[in-house]
C-alpha positions in Angstrom: 53.5 222.9 329.3 50.8 222.8 332.0 48.1 225.5 332.3 49.8 226.9 335.4 53.2 227.0 333.6 51.6 228.8 330.7 50.1 231.3 333.1 53.4 231.8 334.8 55.1 232.5 331.5 52.5 235.2 330.9 53.1 236.6 334.4 56.8 236.8 333.7 56.0 238.7 330.5 53.8 241.1 332.5 56.6 241.7 335.0 59.1 242.5 332.2 56.9 245.4 331.1 57.4 247.1 334.5 61.1 246.2 335.0 63.0 249.3 336.2 59.9 251.2 337.5 59.2 249.4 340.8 62.4 249.7 342.8 63.0 249.2 345.6 59.9 246.9 345.3 60.1 243.8 343.2 58.7 243.7 339.6 56.1 241.0 340.1 53.7 239.7 337.5 50.4 238.0 338.2 47.8 236.1 336.1 44.3 235.3 337.6 42.6 232.3 336.1 38.8 231.9 336.6 37.3 228.7 338.0 37.5 227.1 334.5 41.2 227.9 334.1 40.7 230.8 331.6 42.7 234.0 331.9 40.5 236.6 333.8 43.1 239.2 334.7 46.8 240.1 334.2 48.7 242.6 336.3 52.2 243.8 337.3 53.5 245.8 340.3 53.1 249.5 339.9 55.7 252.2 341.0 56.2 252.5 344.7 52.9 253.5 346.4 50.9 251.9 343.7 49.1 248.5 343.8 51.0 245.3 343.7 50.6 242.8 340.8 48.0 240.7 342.5 45.7 243.7 343.2 46.0 244.9 339.6 45.2 241.4 338.2 42.3 240.9 340.7 40.8 244.3 339.7 40.8 243.3 336.1 39.3 239.9 336.9 36.5 241.2 339.1 34.0 238.5 340.1 35.6 236.0 337.7 38.4 235.6 340.3 36.1 233.9 342.8 36.8 230.2 342.8 39.8 230.7 340.6 43.6 230.6 340.8 46.2 233.4 341.1 49.5 232.6 339.4 52.3 234.9 340.7 56.0 235.1 340.1 56.7 235.9 343.8 55.0 234.6 347.0 52.3 237.1 347.9 53.3 239.5 350.7 51.8 239.2 354.1 52.6 242.6 355.6 51.3 246.2 355.4 53.7 248.7 353.9 52.7 251.5 351.5 49.9 249.2 350.5 47.8 246.5 352.4 49.0 242.9 352.2 48.3 241.0 349.0 47.2 238.0 351.0 44.2 239.9 352.2 43.2 241.0 348.7 43.5 237.4 347.4 41.3 236.1 350.3 38.7 238.8 349.8 38.6 238.0 346.1 37.7 234.4 346.8 40.5 232.6 345.0 40.9 229.0 346.0 44.4 228.4 344.8 47.6 230.5 344.6 50.6 229.3 342.5 53.9 231.1 342.9 57.4 230.5 341.5 59.7 231.7 344.3 59.3 232.3 348.0 59.7 235.8 349.3 63.3 236.1 350.8 62.4 239.3 352.6 61.7 238.4 356.3 59.4 241.4 356.6 57.1 240.3 353.8 57.6 236.6 353.9 55.0 234.1 355.1 52.2 234.9 352.7 51.9 231.2 351.7 51.4 230.2 355.3 48.7 232.8 355.8 46.9 231.6 352.7 47.1 227.9 353.7 45.8 228.7 357.2 42.8 230.3 355.5 42.1 227.2 353.4 43.7 228.3 350.1 45.7 225.7 348.2 49.2 227.0 347.7 51.6 225.6 345.0 55.2 226.8 344.9 58.2 226.4 342.7 56.4 226.6 339.3 59.0 227.6 336.7 61.2 228.9 339.6 64.5 228.8 337.6 63.0 230.8 334.7 61.6 233.4 337.1 64.9 233.7 339.0 66.7 234.5 335.7 64.0 236.9 334.7 62.9 240.4 335.8 63.0 239.3 339.5 66.7 238.4 339.3 68.1 241.7 340.6 65.5 242.2 343.3 66.1 238.6 344.6 69.8 239.3 344.8 69.2 242.6 346.6 66.9 241.0 349.1 69.4 238.3 349.8 72.6 240.5 350.0 71.5 244.0 350.6 73.6 245.0 347.5 72.4 246.1 344.1 72.7 243.5 341.4 75.5 244.3 338.9 75.4 243.3 335.3 78.7 244.1 333.5 77.8 244.8 329.9 80.5 245.1 327.2 81.0 244.8 323.5 84.2 243.4 322.0 85.8 241.9 319.0 86.2 238.2 318.7 89.7 238.6 320.0 88.5 240.4 323.1 89.3 244.0 322.2 87.0 246.8 323.2 88.7 249.3 320.9 91.2 249.5 318.1 94.9 250.5 318.6 94.0 254.1 317.9 91.3 254.1 320.5 88.3 254.1 318.2 85.5 251.9 319.4 82.5 253.0 317.3 81.0 250.7 316.3 82.3 247.3 317.3 78.8 245.9 317.8 76.0 245.7 315.3 73.0 248.0 315.2 70.6 245.3 316.6 73.0 244.9 319.6 73.2 248.6 320.2 69.4 248.9 320.0 69.0 246.0 322.5 71.4 247.7 324.9 69.3 250.9 324.8 66.2 248.9 325.6 68.1 247.2 328.5 69.0 250.6 329.9 65.3 251.4 330.3 64.9 248.4 332.6 67.7 249.1 335.1 67.8 251.6 337.9 71.3 252.9 337.3 74.2 252.9 334.7 77.7 253.1 336.1 80.7 254.3 334.2 84.2 255.5 335.2 85.8 258.9 334.7 88.1 257.3 332.1 85.2 256.4 329.9 83.7 259.8 330.3 86.9 261.5 329.2 87.7 259.1 326.4 84.2 258.7 324.8 82.0 261.5 326.3 79.0 259.2 326.5 75.5 260.3 327.3 74.6 257.1 329.1 71.0 257.6 328.1 68.4 255.2 326.6 67.4 256.2 323.0 65.6 254.7 320.1 67.0 254.2 316.6 66.4 257.8 315.7 68.3 259.1 318.7 65.2 260.2 320.5 65.2 259.7 324.3 63.1 256.8 325.4 60.4 257.6 328.1 62.3 256.2 331.0 65.9 257.0 331.8 68.1 255.3 334.5 70.2 257.2 337.0 73.7 257.9 335.5 76.5 257.3 337.9 80.1 258.4 337.3 82.8 256.8 339.4 86.4 258.0 339.9 88.7 260.6 341.4 89.7 262.7 338.4 88.1 266.0 337.6 85.7 266.2 334.7 84.7 269.0 332.4 81.3 270.5 333.3 80.5 270.3 329.6 80.7 266.5 329.6 77.5 265.0 328.0 76.8 263.0 331.1 76.1 266.2 333.0 73.3 267.4 330.6 69.7 267.6 331.7 68.5 264.5 329.8 68.8 262.3 332.9 69.9 262.6 336.6 73.6 262.1 337.2 75.4 261.2 340.5 79.1 261.8 340.8 80.9 259.4 343.2 84.5 260.3 344.0 85.8 256.8 344.9 87.3 253.7 343.2 85.8 251.3 345.7 83.0 249.1 344.3 81.5 248.5 347.7 81.4 252.2 348.5 79.6 252.7 345.1 77.1 249.9 345.8 76.4 251.1 349.4 75.7 254.6 348.1 73.4 253.3 345.4 71.6 250.9 347.8 70.8 253.9 350.0 69.2 255.6 347.0 66.9 252.6 346.4 68.9 251.3 343.4 68.4 247.6 343.0 69.6 246.9 339.4 72.9 248.3 338.1 74.3 248.1 334.6 78.1 248.5 334.6 79.2 250.1 331.4 82.5 251.5 332.3 85.8 250.7 330.6 88.3 247.9 331.4 89.7 249.5 334.6 86.3 249.9 336.3 85.2 246.5 335.1 88.4 245.0 336.5 87.8 246.6 339.9 84.3 245.2 340.1 85.4 241.7 339.1 88.4 241.9 341.5 86.0 242.8 344.3 83.6 240.0 343.4 80.9 242.5 342.7 79.9 241.4 339.2 76.8 239.2 339.4 76.2 238.8 335.7 78.2 239.3 332.5 76.5 240.3 329.3 78.8 240.2 326.4 78.2 241.2 322.8 81.0 239.6 320.7 81.4 240.9 317.2 82.8 238.8 314.4 85.8 241.0 313.9 89.5 240.8 314.7 91.5 243.9 315.9 94.8 242.3 317.0 95.7 245.3 319.2 94.0 247.8 321.4 92.6 247.7 324.9 91.1 244.5 326.2 87.5 244.5 327.4 88.6 243.7 331.0 91.5 245.3 332.9 93.3 244.0 335.9 90.9 241.7 337.7 93.3 240.4 340.3 93.9 237.1 338.4 97.5 236.0 338.5 97.2 232.4 337.3 94.8 230.2 335.3 93.7 228.5 338.5 92.6 231.9 339.8 90.4 232.6 336.8 86.9 233.8 337.5 84.9 230.9 336.0 81.5 231.6 334.5 78.4 229.5 333.8 76.8 230.5 330.5 73.0 230.9 330.9 72.3 231.8 327.3 74.1 232.3 324.0 72.1 233.8 321.1 72.6 235.8 317.9 71.9 239.5 318.0 72.3 240.8 314.5 75.8 239.6 313.4 77.0 239.4 317.0 76.9 236.6 319.6 75.2 237.7 322.8 76.3 235.7 325.9 74.8 235.9 329.3 76.9 234.3 332.0 77.0 234.3 335.8 79.9 233.5 338.2 80.3 229.8 338.9 80.4 229.1 342.7 83.8 228.1 343.8 82.6 224.8 345.1 81.1 223.9 341.7 
């Protein structure tokens, strides 16, 4: 691994620490190396209105940034919004080189690389680009390209694909480490979406908690989708986190509403009916499955009607990663383009 790649890995790690706190801005990470290639500053984008990753890292580096290199997960912005352009901060700090993983797809903010080159700064792009695209920037890059929030459908199921037993019981299919990981994941997204059927059947809180049941510091927006009436005593309507009630079955209507609220990253945790609707509409951008080594033989499947009538119409996925989580297999997969 080259020094720039090592610095990029550290920049990704920094961005992961702020995932879920920056929307609608991207969670960017930055590492400033001094003229001898030593780490002088590390930073990540702060909540909206706060400094961007480059500025945070430059402040930590101080004069050590002069003659050095800034390694950034996303091309530095070249426009003034809530904060001044990062290109100006980099030039003022005297860096001689900027290394970034992916170019900014936002036409308003793009062009930072060209600004830096015109000022005599060496610009290197594409370093660990694939890793960065699959990391904390994944949802924001999707949002910038499509205007829609990125949707991860997360589910837990037995090895034979059942999300619950024949009597409806589902606690607990997955292992304690898997459940803990999901709670950590909830703190990094902007919103959790569930259907009214899940609320009626399971009465979930849809909050992020630690192993003792204590609320974690950051809670995502809870979104309940569906037409049926719900009891006001449902746990999802408590005061532990904000809840939005959307009376629709249409995934695009849900995502349009959430985009208007600045939601970039969505975790779909509803039951098989809601999951099927999102898959049928082509609005699942990633599948995160926790598969438990258990057989149920009967009970509801994890996915309902997804509009697939024949094998040739199957929604094919490309597995990005398959790892163990406790006794479960954790699989991350994304839809395979039809032309692939």
